[in-house]
C-alpha positions, 0 to 999 in steps of 0.5 A, spaced: 671 349 800 664 351 803 657 351 798 653 358 800 645 356 800 644 358 793 638 363 795 643 368 797 646 369 789 639 366 785 632 364 787 633 358 792 627 355 796 628 355 802 625 350 805 630 348 807 630 351 813 636 352 814 638 356 809 634 361 811 636 363 817 642 367 821 643 368 827 642 377 829 650 380 831 652 374 829 659 377 825 661 385 824 660 388 818 665 385 813 668 391 807 667 387 800 661 382 796 665 376 798 666 377 805 658 380 805 657 373 802 662 369 807 658 372 813 651 370 810 653 363 810 657 364 817 650 363 821 649 359 826 644 353 824 640 348 826 641 340 826 635 338 823 628 342 822 620 341 821 614 345 817 608 344 814 608 348 808 602 352 804 604 353 797 600 357 791 601 358 784 598 362 781 597 362 773 598 369 768 590 369 768 590 370 775 587 362 777 591 359 783 593 352 785 594 351 793 598 345 795 599 343 802 607 340 803 610 337 809 618 339 809 624 337 813 632 337 813 637 334 816 645 336 817 649 330 816 657 329 818 658 331 809 653 336 808 644 337 809 638 333 806 630 335 805 625 331 804 619 334 801 612 331 801 605 333 798 600 332 802 594 334 797 591 335 794 589 327 792 592 328 784 599 330 788 599 326 794 605 323 797 609 326 790 616 327 793 623 330 793 629 327 796 636 332 796 642 331 799 647 336 798 654 335 800 658 341 803 665 339 798 664 342 791 668 336 789 662 332 790 655 332 785 650 333 790 645 329 788 636 328 787 630 324 787 623 325 785 618 320 787 612 320 782 605 316 785 603 313 778 610 311 776 611 307 783 618 308 784 625 314 785 627 316 778 634 321 779 635 328 777 640 330 772 644 336 772 641 338 766 635 338 768 635 341 774 633 348 772 626 345 770 620 348 774 619 345 781 612 341 781 610 346 776 612 353 781 616 358 780 623 355 784 626 350 780 630 343 782 637 347 782 634 351 787 633 347 793 641 346 791 648 349 794 653 352 790 661 353 791 663 360 794 668 360 789 664 359 784 662 366 783 664 372 782 661 378 786 660 385 785 657 391 790 652 395 786 650 398 792 653 400 799 646 403 802 640 401 800 634 400 804 628 395 801 622 396 807 626 400 811 631 396 813 639 398 811 641 393 805 647 392 801 646 390 792 650 384 791 651 381 784 653 375 783 655 371 776 656 365 776 665 364 773 663 358 769 659 356 763 656 349 766 654 352 772 649 358 768 646 350 764 645 347 771 642 353 775 639 356 769 641 363 771 645 368 768 647 373 774 643 375 780 641 380 784 641 379 792 640 384 798 642 383 803 640 386 810 646 389 814 642 387 821 640 380 819 645 378 814 640 375 810 637 377 803 631 380 803 629 379 797 632 376 789 632 378 782 634 373 778 636 372 770 634 367 767 638 363 761 631 361 757 626 365 755 628 372 756 625 372 763 627 375 770 626 371 777 623 375 782 624 372 791 622 376 796 622 374 803 617 377 808 613 376 815 621 374 818 620 372 825 626 370 830 626 363 833 631 362 838 634 369 836 635 367 829 631 370 823 626 366 819 622 369 814 615 365 814 613 367 806 616 367 800 613 370 795 617 368 788 615 371 780 616 369 772 616 375 769 618 377 762 617 384 760 611 387 762 607 380 764 607 377 769 607 369 767 606 366 775 607 368 782 608 362 787 606 364 795 609 360 800 607 359 807 611 356 813 607 354 819 608 350 825 615 350 825 621 346 829 627 347 829 632 342 832 626 337 831 626 331 836 623 327 832 627 328 825 633 323 823 638 319 817 632 314 817 627 319 814 632 321 808 632 315 804 630 313 797 625 307 801 622 313 806 621 317 799 617 312 796 613 311 803 610 317 802 605 320 808 
């Protein structure tokens, strides 16, 4: 069964540029929730991508931390690979994450985290994937994909607007408790653009701590007839209090980057750093 990127069913981190793109008009409007989610996934994607990222993390007291990263992704025969490496500030420089997403749901996805202080990369266990990535509002699980068949979908609103754009509001619920434990999310609501067939915003119910996560896609532009969100804002809320916010800005985006190859997505390359 084909997988769908988690941003349509939870809070995905679209540093996997492939997961934030869709060709406008690539499909006719489906009639049911599952059909809509399949249409989101059935879009034009690229072989490889590269981008510079600026990540700003804001805590509940309004204090800011800014980090810069390099993100690369590439498709291979069995799925998609992604490499993220921090370039600044100095205390996180060369920290990196390598993710290997397999299209087949029969094969577990792999993730490795490299911390320069340890001098080696460590594999992230499934039980730890709901944890926060480098203190941000994104988790390790947000950077992977899930099988469409693992979720039940329901259209909550046939016609609803986000920033003046017509959308469907879709609810997604994991079918198995195992998936809830791995992702940390009980259910999600996704506002899917009827024109672009991509999410404009997402709301997720977090199992631990009675928290909510919100994700907003903005500064959406076309690259070679493909829509790409250049700004993402993630927010974690408990009750009426905003616990933290993460703003991710994309810059120097290169689609089908010729200098990105399979050799860039190994543990050895991860441990080499910038």
